[in-house]
N, CA, C and O atoms as a printed pandas DataFrame, in Angstrom:
     atom_number atom_name residue_name chain_id  residue_number  x_coord  y_coord  z_coord
0              1         N          MET        A               1  -57.888   -6.652   -8.918
1              2        CA          MET        A               1  -57.105   -6.425   -7.719
2              3         C          MET        A               1  -55.621   -6.667   -7.957
3              4         O          MET        A               1  -54.785   -5.909   -7.465
4              5         N          LYS        A               2  -55.296   -7.679   -8.681
5              6        CA          LYS        A               2  -53.896   -8.001   -8.896
6              7         C          LYS        A               2  -53.118   -6.846   -9.517
7              8         O          LYS        A               2  -51.993   -6.592   -9.087
8              9         N          PRO        A               3  -53.667   -6.120  -10.521
9             10        CA          PRO        A               3  -52.915   -5.006  -11.086
10            11         C          PRO        A               3  -52.598   -3.929  -10.052
11            12         O          PRO        A               3  -51.519   -3.340  -10.101
12            13         N          THR        A               4  -53.510   -3.655   -9.116
13            14        CA          THR        A               4  -53.234   -2.620   -8.127
14            15         C          THR        A               4  -52.183   -3.071   -7.130
15            16         O          THR        A               4  -51.442   -2.239   -6.607
16            17         N          LEU        A               5  -52.096   -4.352   -6.855
17            18        CA          LEU        A               5  -51.059   -4.857   -5.965
18            19         C          LEU        A               5  -49.717   -4.958   -6.675
19            20         O          LEU        A               5  -48.671   -4.826   -6.041
20            21         N          ALA        A               6  -49.734   -5.188   -7.964
21            22        CA          ALA        A               6  -48.489   -5.355   -8.708
22            23         C          ALA        A               6  -47.664   -4.072   -8.720
23            24         O          ALA        A               6  -46.448   -4.125   -8.534
24            25         N          ALA        A               7  -48.295   -2.931   -8.934
25            26        CA          ALA        A               7  -47.549   -1.666   -9.011
26            27         C          ALA        A               7  -46.833   -1.347   -7.699
27            28         O          ALA        A               7  -45.634   -1.068   -7.728
28            29         N          PRO        A               8  -47.517   -1.374   -6.540
29            30        CA          PRO        A               8  -46.789   -1.101   -5.295
30            31         C          PRO        A               8  -45.696   -2.121   -5.002
31            32         O          PRO        A               8  -44.644   -1.772   -4.466
32            33         N          THR        A               9  -45.943   -3.382   -5.354
33            34        CA          THR        A               9  -44.930   -4.414   -5.134
34            35         C          THR        A               9  -43.699   -4.133   -5.976
35            36         O          THR        A               9  -42.570   -4.264   -5.503
36            37         N          LEU        A              10  -43.919   -3.744   -7.227
37            38        CA          LEU        A              10  -42.803   -3.409   -8.110
38            39         C          LEU        A              10  -42.041   -2.204   -7.574
39            40         O          LEU        A              10  -40.810   -2.207   -7.567
40            41         N          ILE        A              11  -42.745   -1.188   -7.130
41            42        CA          ILE        A              11  -42.089    0.011   -6.586
42            43         C          ILE        A              11  -41.262   -0.350   -5.359
43            44         O          ILE        A              11  -40.124    0.101   -5.231
44            45         N          LEU        A              12  -41.809   -1.148   -4.461
45            46        CA          LEU        A              12  -41.062   -1.561   -3.271
46            47         C          LEU        A              12  -39.831   -2.375   -3.645
47            48         O          LEU        A              12  -38.769   -2.215   -3.044
48            49         N          ALA        A              13  -39.971   -3.238   -4.627
49            50        CA          ALA        A              13  -38.828   -4.049   -5.061
50            51         C          ALA        A              13  -37.722   -3.166   -5.627
51            52         O          ALA        A              13  -36.540   -3.426   -5.401
52            53         N          LEU        A              14  -38.101   -2.126   -6.359
53            54        CA          LEU        A              14  -37.097   -1.224   -6.930
54            55         C          LEU        A              14  -36.448   -0.341   -5.871
55            56         O          LEU        A              14  -35.269   -0.005   -5.982
56            57         N          LEU        A              15  -37.203    0.034   -4.852
57            58        CA          LEU        A              15  -36.674    0.920   -3.815
58            59         C          LEU        A              15  -35.898    0.176   -2.738
59            60         O          LEU        A              15  -35.118    0.793   -2.013
60            61         N          ALA        A              16  -36.088   -1.113   -2.618
61            62        CA          ALA        A              16  -35.446   -1.894   -1.555
62            63         C          ALA        A              16  -33.936   -1.720   -1.506
63            64         O          ALA        A              16  -33.395   -1.618   -0.404
64            65         N          PRO        A              17  -33.213   -1.678   -2.631
65            66        CA          PRO        A              17  -31.762   -1.536   -2.554
66            67         C          PRO        A              17  -31.286   -0.151   -2.118
67            68         O          PRO        A              17  -30.124   -0.011   -1.737
68            69         N          LEU        A              18  -32.136    0.875   -2.159
69            70        CA          LEU        A              18  -31.687    2.233   -1.884
70            71         C          LEU        A              18  -31.072    2.436   -0.501
71            72         O          LEU        A              18  -30.063    3.136   -0.420
72            73         N          PRO        A              19  -31.594    1.886    0.585
73            74        CA          PRO        A              19  -30.933    2.087    1.872
74            75         C          PRO        A              19  -29.497    1.579    1.884
75            76         O          PRO        A              19  -28.629    2.197    2.501
76            77         N          ALA        A              20  -29.239    0.478    1.220
77            78        CA          ALA        A              20  -27.870   -0.044    1.179
78            79         C          ALA        A              20  -26.958    0.933    0.458
79            80         O          ALA        A              20  -25.822    1.146    0.882
80            81         N          LEU        A              21  -27.442    1.536   -0.634
81            82        CA          LEU        A              21  -26.629    2.503   -1.361
82            83         C          LEU        A              21  -26.400    3.759   -0.542
83            84         O          LEU        A              21  -25.309    4.329   -0.578
84            85         N          SER        A              22  -27.419    4.202    0.202
85            86        CA          SER        A              22  -27.271    5.441    0.954
86            87         C          SER        A              22  -26.300    5.278    2.123
87            88         O          SER        A              22  -25.789    6.275    2.634
88            89         N          ASN        A              23  -26.037    4.058    2.551
89            90        CA          ASN        A              23  -25.086    3.828    3.636
90            91         C          ASN        A              23  -23.652    3.736    3.140
91            92         O          ASN        A              23  -22.725    3.699    3.949
92            93         N          SER        A              24  -23.453    3.698    1.833
93            94        CA          SER        A              24  -22.113    3.586    1.267
94            95         C          SER        A              24  -21.478    4.961    1.150
95            96         O          SER        A              24  -22.172    5.944    0.892
96            97         N          PRO        A              25  -20.163    5.040    1.338
97            98        CA          PRO        A              25  -19.478    6.307    1.091
98            99         C          PRO        A              25  -19.647    6.691   -0.379
99           100         O          PRO        A              25  -19.627    5.822   -1.250
100          101         N          ASP        A              26  -19.813    7.978   -0.659
101          102        CA          ASP        A              26  -20.021    8.428   -2.034
102          103         C          ASP        A              26  -18.818    9.225   -2.529
103          104         O          ASP        A              26  -18.623   10.369   -2.117
104          105         N          PRO        A              27  -18.008    8.633   -3.411
105          106        CA          PRO        A              27  -16.841    9.339   -3.939
106          107         C          PRO        A              27  -17.138   10.147   -5.200
107          108         O          PRO        A              27  -16.214   10.684   -5.811
108          109         N          SER        A              28  -18.405   10.246   -5.604
109          110        CA          SER        A              28  -18.758   10.916   -6.856
110          111         C          SER        A              28  -18.292   12.367   -6.870
111          112         O          SER        A              28  -18.345   13.067   -5.859
112          113         N          GLY        A              29  -17.835   12.797   -8.043
113          114        CA          GLY        A              29  -17.421   14.184   -8.219
114          115         C          GLY        A              29  -16.162   14.278   -9.052
115          116         O          GLY        A              29  -15.690   13.285   -9.605
116          117         N          VAL        A              30  -15.618   15.492   -9.136
117          118        CA          VAL        A              30  -14.364   15.730   -9.843
118          119         C          VAL        A              30  -13.305   16.028   -8.796
119          120         O          VAL        A              30  -13.515   16.839   -7.894
120          121         N          TRP        A              31  -12.152   15.356   -8.927
121          122        CA          TRP        A              31  -11.108   15.393   -7.909
122          123         C          TRP        A              31   -9.759   15.735   -8.529
123          124         O          TRP        A              31   -9.439   15.284   -9.629
124          125         N          LEU        A              32   -8.967   16.538   -7.811
125          126        CA          LEU        A              32   -7.609   16.901   -8.223
126          127         C          LEU        A              32   -6.620   16.034   -7.459
127          128         O          LEU        A              32   -6.642   15.986   -6.229
128          129         N          ARG        A              33   -5.750   15.347   -8.201
129          130        CA          ARG        A              33   -4.730   14.484   -7.592
130          131         C          ARG        A              33   -3.701   15.328   -6.859
131          132         O          ARG        A              33   -3.447   16.470   -7.243
132          133         N          ASP        A              34   -3.106   14.776   -5.804
133          134        CA          ASP        A              34   -2.188   15.530   -4.943
134          135         C          ASP        A              34   -0.950   16.065   -5.650
135          136         O          ASP        A              34   -0.340   17.017   -5.164
136          137         N          ASP        A              35   -0.556   15.480   -6.791
137          138        CA          ASP        A              35    0.594   16.022   -7.521
138          139         C          ASP        A              35    0.191   17.142   -8.480
139          140         O          ASP        A              35    1.045   17.727   -9.147
140          141         N          GLY        A              36   -1.110   17.442   -8.550
141          142        CA          GLY        A              36   -1.600   18.519   -9.398
142          143         C          GLY        A              36   -1.633   18.197  -10.880
143          144         O          GLY        A              36   -1.945   19.072  -11.688
144          145         N          ASN        A              37   -1.322   16.967  -11.259
145          146        CA          ASN        A              37   -1.218   16.617  -12.675
146          147         C          ASN        A              37   -2.510   16.085  -13.296
147          148         O          ASN        A              37   -2.612   16.017  -14.521
148          149         N          ALA        A              38   -3.491   15.709  -12.488
149          150        CA          ALA        A              38   -4.693   15.101  -13.064
150          151         C          ALA        A              38   -5.951   15.511  -12.312
151          152         O          ALA        A              38   -5.955   15.678  -11.092
152          153         N          ARG        A              39   -7.020   15.666  -13.092
153          154        CA          ARG        A              39   -8.366   15.808  -12.545
154          155         C          ARG        A              39   -9.157   14.612  -13.048
155          156         O          ARG        A              39   -9.124   14.271  -14.230
156          157         N          VAL        A              40   -9.867   13.988  -12.123
157          158        CA          VAL        A              40  -10.582   12.749  -12.419
158          159         C          VAL        A              40  -12.045   12.902  -12.019
159          160         O          VAL        A              40  -12.353   13.416  -10.944
160          161         N          ARG        A              41  -12.941   12.453  -12.893
161          162        CA          ARG        A              41  -14.364   12.412  -12.549
162          163         C          ARG        A              41  -14.696   10.991  -12.105
163          164         O          ARG        A              41  -14.458   10.024  -12.829
164          165         N          ILE        A              42  -15.249   10.888  -10.900
165          166        CA          ILE        A              42  -15.693    9.598  -10.378
166          167         C          ILE        A              42  -17.210    9.580  -10.439
167          168         O          ILE        A              42  -17.879   10.465   -9.905
168          169         N          ALA        A              43  -17.747    8.551  -11.102
169          170        CA          ALA        A              43  -19.194    8.457  -11.290
170          171         C          ALA        A              43  -19.581    6.994  -11.485
171          172         O          ALA        A              43  -18.757    6.172  -11.886
172          173         N          PRO        A              44  -20.839    6.679  -11.199
173          174        CA          PRO        A              44  -21.303    5.320  -11.460
174          175         C          PRO        A              44  -21.213    4.980  -12.945
175          176         O          PRO        A              44  -21.429    5.837  -13.802
176          177         N          CYS        A              45  -20.893    3.726  -13.238
177          178        CA          CYS        A              45  -20.947    3.224  -14.619
178          179         C          CYS        A              45  -21.414    1.778  -14.541
179          180         O          CYS        A              45  -20.634    0.872  -14.247
180          181         N          GLY        A              46  -22.678    1.582  -14.804
181          182        CA          GLY        A              46  -23.267    0.266  -14.619
182          183         C          GLY        A              46  -23.294   -0.074  -13.142
183          184         O          GLY        A              46  -23.686    0.754  -12.321
184          185         N          SER        A              47  -22.885   -1.274  -12.799
185          186        CA          SER        A              47  -22.859   -1.685  -11.391
186          187         C          SER        A              47  -21.536   -1.328  -10.722
187          188         O          SER        A              47  -21.344   -1.606   -9.538
188          189         N          ASP        A              48  -20.629   -0.718  -11.470
189          190        CA          ASP        A              48  -19.315   -0.340  -10.947
190          191         C          ASP        A              48  -19.208    1.174  -10.812
191          192         O          ASP        A              48  -20.189    1.901  -10.970
192          193         N          ILE        A              49  -17.997    1.628  -10.517
193          194        CA          ILE        A              49  -17.677    3.050  -10.455
194          195         C          ILE        A              49  -16.558    3.279  -11.455
195          196         O          ILE        A              49  -15.618    2.488  -11.524
196          197         N          CYS        A              50  -16.646    4.354  -12.233
197          198        CA          CYS        A              50  -15.565    4.680  -13.164
198          199         C          CYS        A              50  -14.872    5.962  -12.722
199          200         O          CYS        A              50  -15.517    6.931  -12.322
200          201         N          ALA        A              51  -13.565    5.945  -12.802
201          202        CA          ALA        A              51  -12.741    7.126  -12.553
202          203         C          ALA        A              51  -12.104    7.478  -13.895
203          204         O          ALA        A              51  -11.264    6.737  -14.405
204          205         N          THR        A              52  -12.510    8.616  -14.463
205          206        CA          THR        A              52  -12.093    8.996  -15.812
206          207         C          THR        A              52  -11.302   10.293  -15.776
207          208         O          THR        A              52  -11.741   11.275  -15.177
208          209         N          ASN        A              53  -10.136   10.301  -16.414
209          210        CA          ASN        A              53   -9.340   11.528  -16.510
210          211         C          ASN        A              53  -10.102   12.558  -17.336
211          212         O          ASN        A              53  -10.480   12.293  -18.477
212          213         N          VAL        A              54  -10.328   13.742  -16.751
213          214        CA          VAL        A              54  -10.983   14.827  -17.481
214          215         C          VAL        A              54  -10.006   15.955  -17.802
215          216         O          VAL        A              54  -10.320   16.841  -18.597
216          217         N          TRP        A              55   -8.826   15.928  -17.189
217          218        CA          TRP        A              55   -7.793   16.933  -17.442
218          219         C          TRP        A              55   -6.450   16.358  -17.014
219          220         O          TRP        A              55   -6.330   15.784  -15.931
220          221         N          ILE        A              56   -5.443   16.513  -17.863
221          222        CA          ILE        A              56   -4.080   16.081  -17.552
222          223         C          ILE        A              56   -3.154   17.247  -17.862
223          224         O          ILE        A              56   -3.186   17.793  -18.964
224          225         N          LYS        A              57   -2.333   17.628  -16.898
225          226        CA          LYS        A              57   -1.401   18.742  -17.091
226          227         C          LYS        A              57   -0.232   18.325  -17.975
227          228         O          LYS        A              57    0.113   19.026  -18.926
228          229         N          ASP        A              58    0.377   17.179  -17.663
229          230        CA          ASP        A              58    1.559   16.702  -18.385
230          231         C          ASP        A              58    1.287   15.280  -18.871
231          232         O          ASP        A              58    1.148   14.358  -18.068
232          233         N          THR        A              59    1.213   15.110  -20.184
233          234        CA          THR        A              59    0.895   13.795  -20.748
234          235         C          THR        A              59    2.137   12.956  -21.042
235          236         O          THR        A              59    2.020   11.856  -21.583
236          237         N          SER        A              60    3.328   13.458  -20.694
237          238        CA          SER        A              60    4.557   12.722  -21.022
238          239         C          SER        A              60    4.661   11.389  -20.281
239          240         O          SER        A              60    5.411   10.509  -20.704
240          241         N          GLY        A              61    3.923   11.229  -19.187
241          242        CA          GLY        A              61    3.945    9.967  -18.441
242          243         C          GLY        A              61    2.989    8.927  -18.999
243          244         O          GLY        A              61    2.840    7.850  -18.421
244          245         N          GLY        A              62    2.340    9.233  -20.110
245          246        CA          GLY        A              62    1.435    8.273  -20.729
246          247         C          GLY        A              62   -0.024    8.455  -20.359
247          248         O          GLY        A              62   -0.886    7.781  -20.922
248          249         N          GLU        A              63   -0.323    9.353  -19.425
249          250        CA          GLU        A              63   -1.716    9.596  -19.055
250          251         C          GLU        A              63   -2.369   10.497  -20.094
251          252         O          GLU        A              63   -1.741   11.415  -20.622
252          253         N          GLU        A              64   -3.636   10.223  -20.379
253          254        CA          GLU        A              64   -4.376   11.012  -21.355
254          255         C          GLU        A              64   -5.782   11.289  -20.847
255          256         O          GLU        A              64   -6.325   10.531  -20.043
256          257         N          VAL        A              65   -6.364   12.382  -21.322
257          258        CA          VAL        A              65   -7.770   12.649  -21.051
258          259         C          VAL        A              65   -8.573   11.488  -21.634
259          260         O          VAL        A              65   -8.325   11.050  -22.757
260          261         N          GLY        A              66   -9.527   11.004  -20.864
261          262        CA          GLY        A              66  -10.357    9.880  -21.302
262          263         C          GLY        A              66   -9.912    8.540  -20.746
263          264         O          GLY        A              66  -10.697    7.592  -20.736
264          265         N          ASP        A              67   -8.659    8.436  -20.279
265          266        CA          ASP        A              67   -8.233    7.193  -19.619
266          267         C          ASP        A              67   -9.144    6.965  -18.421
267          268         O          ASP        A              67   -9.570    7.916  -17.768
268          269         N          ARG        A              68   -9.439    5.700  -18.136
269          270        CA          ARG        A              68  -10.307    5.438  -16.990
270          271         C          ARG        A              68   -9.929    4.158  -16.275
271          272         O          ARG        A              68   -9.287    3.267  -16.830
272          273         N          LEU        A              69  -10.349    4.103  -15.030
273          274        CA          LEU        A              69  -10.281    2.893  -14.216
274          275         C          LEU        A              69  -11.711    2.467  -13.935
275          276         O          LEU        A              69  -12.578    3.302  -13.679
276          277         N          VAL        A              70  -11.947    1.180  -13.984
277          278        CA          VAL        A              70  -13.242    0.635  -13.600
278          279         C          VAL        A              70  -13.059    0.043  -12.208
279          280         O          VAL        A              70  -12.275   -0.886  -12.016
280          281         N          LEU        A              71  -13.785    0.586  -11.245
281          282        CA          LEU        A              71  -13.635    0.195   -9.842
282          283         C          LEU        A              71  -14.805   -0.688   -9.423
283          284         O          LEU        A              71  -15.966   -0.294   -9.532
284          285         N          THR        A              72  -14.487   -1.877   -8.948
285          286        CA          THR        A              72  -15.488   -2.783   -8.394
286          287         C          THR        A              72  -15.242   -2.791   -6.893
287          288         O          THR        A              72  -14.406   -3.541   -6.391
288          289         N          LEU        A              73  -15.988   -1.942   -6.183
289          290        CA          LEU        A              73  -15.732   -1.706   -4.764
290          291         C          LEU        A              73  -16.977   -1.994   -3.941
291          292         O          LEU        A              73  -18.104   -1.815   -4.402
292          293         N          LYS        A              74  -16.751   -2.441   -2.722
293          294        CA          LYS        A              74  -17.835   -2.703   -1.781
294          295         C          LYS        A              74  -17.550   -1.916   -0.498
295          296         O          LYS        A              74  -16.391   -1.714   -0.135
296          297         N          PRO        A              75  -18.615   -1.471    0.188
297          298        CA          PRO        A              75  -18.413   -0.738    1.439
298          299         C          PRO        A              75  -17.676   -1.586    2.474
299          300         O          PRO        A              75  -17.942   -2.777    2.637
300          301         N          GLU        A              76  -16.760   -0.946    3.153
301          302        CA          GLU        A              76  -16.049   -1.569    4.272
302          303         C          GLU        A              76  -15.884   -0.489    5.338
303          304         O          GLU        A              76  -14.860    0.192    5.389
304          305         N          GLY        A              77  -16.882   -0.343    6.174
305          306        CA          GLY        A              77  -16.870    0.715    7.163
306          307         C          GLY        A              77  -17.645    1.923    6.655
307          308         O          GLY        A              77  -18.128    1.942    5.523
308          309         N          ALA        A              78  -17.752    2.928    7.517
309          310        CA          ALA        A              78  -18.576    4.100    7.217
310          311         C          ALA        A              78  -18.008    4.983    6.119
311          312         O          ALA        A              78  -18.763    5.679    5.440
312          313         N          ASP        A              79  -16.692    4.972    5.931
313          314        CA          ASP        A              79  -16.089    5.901    4.971
314          315         C          ASP        A              79  -15.181    5.230    3.948
315          316         O          ASP        A              79  -14.465    5.919    3.221
316          317         N          THR        A              80  -15.195    3.910    3.875
317          318        CA          THR        A              80  -14.230    3.199    3.034
318          319         C          THR        A              80  -14.911    2.234    2.065
319          320         O          THR        A              80  -15.874    1.548    2.407
320          321         N          LEU        A              81  -14.378    2.208    0.855
321          322        CA          LEU        A              81  -14.766    1.234   -0.162
322          323         C          LEU        A              81  -13.526    0.428   -0.503
323          324         O          LEU        A              81  -12.427    0.978   -0.588
324          325         N          LYS        A              82  -13.697   -0.873   -0.698
325          326        CA          LYS        A              82  -12.543   -1.728   -0.949
326          327         C          LYS        A              82  -12.893   -2.752   -2.017
327          328         O          LYS        A              82  -14.019   -3.246   -2.080
328          329         N          GLY        A              83  -11.909   -3.064   -2.859
329          330        CA          GLY        A              83  -12.135   -4.058   -3.899
330          331         C          GLY        A              83  -11.029   -4.049   -4.925
331          332         O          GLY        A              83   -9.846   -4.101   -4.590
332          333         N          GLU        A              84  -11.437   -3.982   -6.206
333          334        CA          GLU        A              84  -10.484   -4.108   -7.301
334          335         C          GLU        A              84  -10.662   -2.965   -8.294
335          336         O          GLU        A              84  -11.770   -2.480   -8.518
336          337         N          ALA        A              85   -9.545   -2.549   -8.882
337          338        CA          ALA        A              85   -9.562   -1.572   -9.970
338          339         C          ALA        A              85   -9.011   -2.254  -11.213
339          340         O          ALA        A              85   -8.069   -3.044  -11.141
340          341         N          PHE        A              86   -9.615   -1.935  -12.355
341          342        CA          PHE        A              86   -9.152   -2.466  -13.630
342          343         C          PHE        A              86   -8.833   -1.300  -14.549
343          344         O          PHE        A              86   -9.656   -0.406  -14.745
344          345         N          ASP        A              87   -7.631   -1.319  -15.109
345          346        CA          ASP        A              87   -7.180   -0.315  -16.071
346          347         C          ASP        A              87   -7.257   -0.950  -17.459
347          348         O          ASP        A              87   -6.352   -1.691  -17.841
348          349         N          PRO        A              88   -8.327   -0.674  -18.228
349          350        CA          PRO        A              88   -8.472   -1.329  -19.529
350          351         C          PRO        A              88   -7.396   -0.928  -20.538
351          352         O          PRO        A              88   -7.068   -1.717  -21.424
352          353         N          LYS        A              89   -6.846    0.270  -20.425
353          354        CA          LYS        A              89   -5.814    0.719  -21.364
354          355         C          LYS        A              89   -4.550   -0.127  -21.230
355          356         O          LYS        A              89   -3.920   -0.480  -22.227
356          357         N          ARG        A              90   -4.190   -0.446  -19.997
357          358        CA          ARG        A              90   -2.963   -1.200  -19.731
358          359         C          ARG        A              90   -3.237   -2.670  -19.405
359          360         O          ARG        A              90   -2.308   -3.448  -19.191
360          361         N          ASN        A              91   -4.523   -3.044  -19.370
361          362        CA          ASN        A              91   -4.953   -4.400  -19.038
362          363         C          ASN        A              91   -4.362   -4.869  -17.707
363          364         O          ASN        A              91   -3.811   -5.965  -17.608
364          365         N          ARG        A              92   -4.488   -4.016  -16.687
365          366        CA          ARG        A              92   -3.965   -4.332  -15.347
366          367         C          ARG        A              92   -5.083   -4.290  -14.321
367          368         O          ARG        A              92   -6.005   -3.479  -14.408
368          369         N          ARG        A              93   -4.979   -5.182  -13.348
369          370        CA          ARG        A              93   -5.897   -5.211  -12.203
370          371         C          ARG        A              93   -5.076   -5.034  -10.933
371          372         O          ARG        A              93   -3.956   -5.534  -10.824
372          373         N          PHE        A              94   -5.650   -4.319   -9.982
373          374        CA          PHE        A              94   -4.962   -4.176   -8.705
374          375         C          PHE        A              94   -5.969   -3.956   -7.591
375          376         O          PHE        A              94   -7.097   -3.522   -7.824
376          377         N          ALA        A              95   -5.536   -4.266   -6.374
377          378        CA          ALA        A              95   -6.375   -4.066   -5.197
378          379         C          ALA        A              95   -6.515   -2.570   -4.947
379          380         O          ALA        A              95   -5.557   -1.816   -5.115
380          381         N          MET        A              96   -7.707   -2.143   -4.547
381          382        CA          MET        A              96   -7.957   -0.718   -4.347
382          383         C          MET        A              96   -8.727   -0.491   -3.057
383          384         O          MET        A              96   -9.697   -1.189   -2.762
384          385         N          THR        A              97   -8.281    0.496   -2.296
385          386        CA          THR        A              97   -9.021    0.981   -1.140
386          387         C          THR        A              97   -9.248    2.466   -1.353
387          388         O          THR        A              97   -8.305    3.210   -1.622
388          389         N          LEU        A              98  -10.491    2.900   -1.234
389          390        CA          LEU        A              98  -10.853    4.302   -1.414
390          391         C          LEU        A              98  -11.515    4.769   -0.132
391          392         O          LEU        A              98  -12.485    4.166    0.326
392          393         N          THR        A              99  -10.991    5.845    0.451
393          394        CA          THR        A              99  -11.535    6.386    1.689
394          395         C          THR        A              99  -12.056    7.794    1.434
395          396         O          THR        A              99  -11.327    8.656    0.943
396          397         N          VAL        A             100  -13.323    8.020    1.772
397          398        CA          VAL        A             100  -13.937    9.335    1.632
398          399         C          VAL        A             100  -13.732   10.081    2.941
399          400         O          VAL        A             100  -14.119    9.603    4.008
400          401         N          LYS        A             101  -13.114   11.269    2.849
401          402        CA          LYS        A             101  -12.838   12.093    4.024
402          403         C          LYS        A             101  -13.620   13.398    3.904
403          404         O          LYS        A             101  -14.073   13.740    2.811
404          405         N          PRO        A             102  -13.787   14.130    4.999
405          406        CA          PRO        A             102  -14.529   15.397    4.917
406          407         C          PRO        A             102  -13.919   16.396    3.923
407          408         O          PRO        A             102  -14.639   17.191    3.319
408          409         N          ASP        A             103  -12.609   16.353    3.760
409          410        CA          ASP        A             103  -11.940   17.324    2.887
410          411         C          ASP        A             103  -11.401   16.710    1.599
411          412         O          ASP        A             103  -10.664   17.377    0.873
412          413         N          GLY        A             104  -11.747   15.460    1.293
413          414        CA          GLY        A             104  -11.248   14.851    0.064
414          415         C          GLY        A             104  -11.326   13.341    0.077
415          416         O          GLY        A             104  -12.105   12.740    0.816
416          417         N          LEU        A             105  -10.497   12.745   -0.763
417          418        CA          LEU        A             105  -10.422   11.290   -0.884
418          419         C          LEU        A             105   -8.994   10.833   -0.681
419          420         O          LEU        A             105   -8.047   11.605   -0.832
420          421         N          SER        A             106   -8.858    9.570   -0.336
421          422        CA          SER        A             106   -7.563    8.911   -0.309
422          423         C          SER        A             106   -7.737    7.578   -1.029
423          424         O          SER        A             106   -8.680    6.835   -0.756
424          425         N          THR        A             107   -6.823    7.283   -1.948
425          426        CA          THR        A             107   -6.858    5.988   -2.625
426          427         C          THR        A             107   -5.539    5.272   -2.390
427          428         O          THR        A             107   -4.474    5.887   -2.337
428          429         N          ARG        A             108   -5.636    3.964   -2.252
429          430        CA          ARG        A             108   -4.440    3.134   -2.115
430          431         C          ARG        A             108   -4.604    1.953   -3.058
431          432         O          ARG        A             108   -5.532    1.154   -2.931
432          433         N          GLY        A             109   -3.682    1.865   -4.006
433          434        CA          GLY        A             109   -3.697    0.767   -4.955
434          435         C          GLY        A             109   -2.483   -0.109   -4.756
435          436         O          GLY        A             109   -1.382    0.392   -4.528
436          437         N          CYS        A             110   -2.673   -1.423   -4.841
437          438        CA          CYS        A             110   -1.576   -2.369   -4.643
438          439         C          CYS        A             110   -1.566   -3.417   -5.751
439          440         O          CYS        A             110   -2.600   -3.991   -6.095
440          441         N          ILE        A             111   -0.382   -3.652   -6.298
441          442        CA          ILE        A             111   -0.181   -4.722   -7.267
442          443         C          ILE        A             111    0.531   -5.848   -6.536
443          444         O          ILE        A             111    1.559   -5.615   -5.900
444          445         N          VAL        A             112    0.018   -7.037   -6.614
445          446        CA          VAL        A             112    0.560   -8.233   -5.965
446          447         C          VAL        A             112    0.626   -8.046   -4.446
447          448         O          VAL        A             112    1.367   -8.761   -3.772
448          449         N          GLY        A             113   -0.130   -7.104   -3.906
449          450        CA          GLY        A             113   -0.178   -6.891   -2.474
450          451         C          GLY        A             113    1.088   -6.341   -1.856
451          452         O          GLY        A             113    1.141   -6.140   -0.643
452          453         N          VAL        A             114    2.109   -6.093   -2.656
453          454        CA          VAL        A             114    3.398   -5.650   -2.134
454          455         C          VAL        A             114    3.744   -4.242   -2.610
455          456         O          VAL        A             114    4.220   -3.417   -1.830
456          457         N          ILE        A             115    3.506   -3.974   -3.874
457          458        CA          ILE        A             115    3.832   -2.671   -4.446
458          459         C          ILE        A             115    2.577   -1.810   -4.355
459          460         O          ILE        A             115    1.613   -2.017   -5.092
460          461         N          CYS        A             116    2.604   -0.836   -3.436
461          462        CA          CYS        A             116    1.424   -0.022   -3.168
462          463         C          CYS        A             116    1.741    1.461   -3.318
463          464         O          CYS        A             116    2.881    1.894   -3.149
464          465         N          LYS        A             117    0.699    2.226   -3.638
465          466        CA          LYS        A             117    0.831    3.677   -3.729
466          467         C          LYS        A             117   -0.441    4.304   -3.181
467          468         O          LYS        A             117   -1.552    3.890   -3.514
468          469         N          THR        A             118   -0.256    5.315   -2.327
469          470        CA          THR        A             118   -1.381    6.057   -1.771
470          471         C          THR        A             118   -1.400    7.445   -2.393
471          472         O          THR        A             118   -0.364    8.100   -2.508
472          473         N          VAL        A             119   -2.583    7.884   -2.791
473          474        CA          VAL        A             119   -2.760    9.199   -3.408
474          475         C          VAL        A             119   -3.906    9.902   -2.690
475          476         O          VAL        A             119   -4.916    9.279   -2.364
476          477         N          THR        A             120   -3.744   11.205   -2.443
477          478        CA          THR        A             120   -4.835   11.989   -1.870
478          479         C          THR        A             120   -5.416   12.888   -2.957
479          480         O          THR        A             120   -4.718   13.300   -3.884
480          481         N          TRP        A             121   -6.690   13.180   -2.823
481          482        CA          TRP        A             121   -7.445   13.938   -3.817
482          483         C          TRP        A             121   -8.242   15.028   -3.123
483          484         O          TRP        A             121   -8.798   14.806   -2.047
484          485         N          THR        A             122   -8.301   16.210   -3.734
485          486        CA          THR        A             122   -9.130   17.294   -3.210
486          487         C          THR        A             122  -10.246   17.579   -4.214
487          488         O          THR        A             122  -10.058   17.425   -5.421
488          489         N          PRO        A             123  -11.401   17.993   -3.711
489          490        CA          PRO        A             123  -12.509   18.254   -4.633
490          491         C          PRO        A             123  -12.225   19.475   -5.507
491          492         O          PRO        A             123  -11.614   20.446   -5.059
492          493         N          VAL        A             124  -12.677   19.411   -6.755
493          494        CA          VAL        A             124  -12.564   20.538   -7.676
494          495         C          VAL        A             124  -13.896   21.265   -7.637
495          496         O          VAL        A             124  -14.950   20.661   -7.834
496          497         N          GLU        A             125  -13.844   22.540   -7.388
497          498        CA          GLU        A             125  -15.076   23.350   -7.298
498          499         C          GLU        A             125  -15.597   23.681   -8.667
499          500         O          GLU        A             125  -16.621   24.353   -8.793
């Protein structure tokens, strides 16, 4: 009897977190930055979210294909994720708010809570 109870218990334990994930805004996909200079793929990476440059128009500003941010974000409302972003290339951390909108994304990053920048993103078809 125990083996037959173990399998359903294991399945329920694995499925239990899914409702929490389905209630979170989903920023997954490829996005074009509002200045037209970068396309970024947002996808899960472990327990975090990674935003990886997949195309850069002008690399003179130091951006390169393959650069990424590791986002440790938690849901805050129906359409917003909030937390921290880490840039391993530059070894920088900053506060991040990501808002999923019907027509795109909005990100706001702040260093020391004072220097902030908001960027809008449109989906790439």
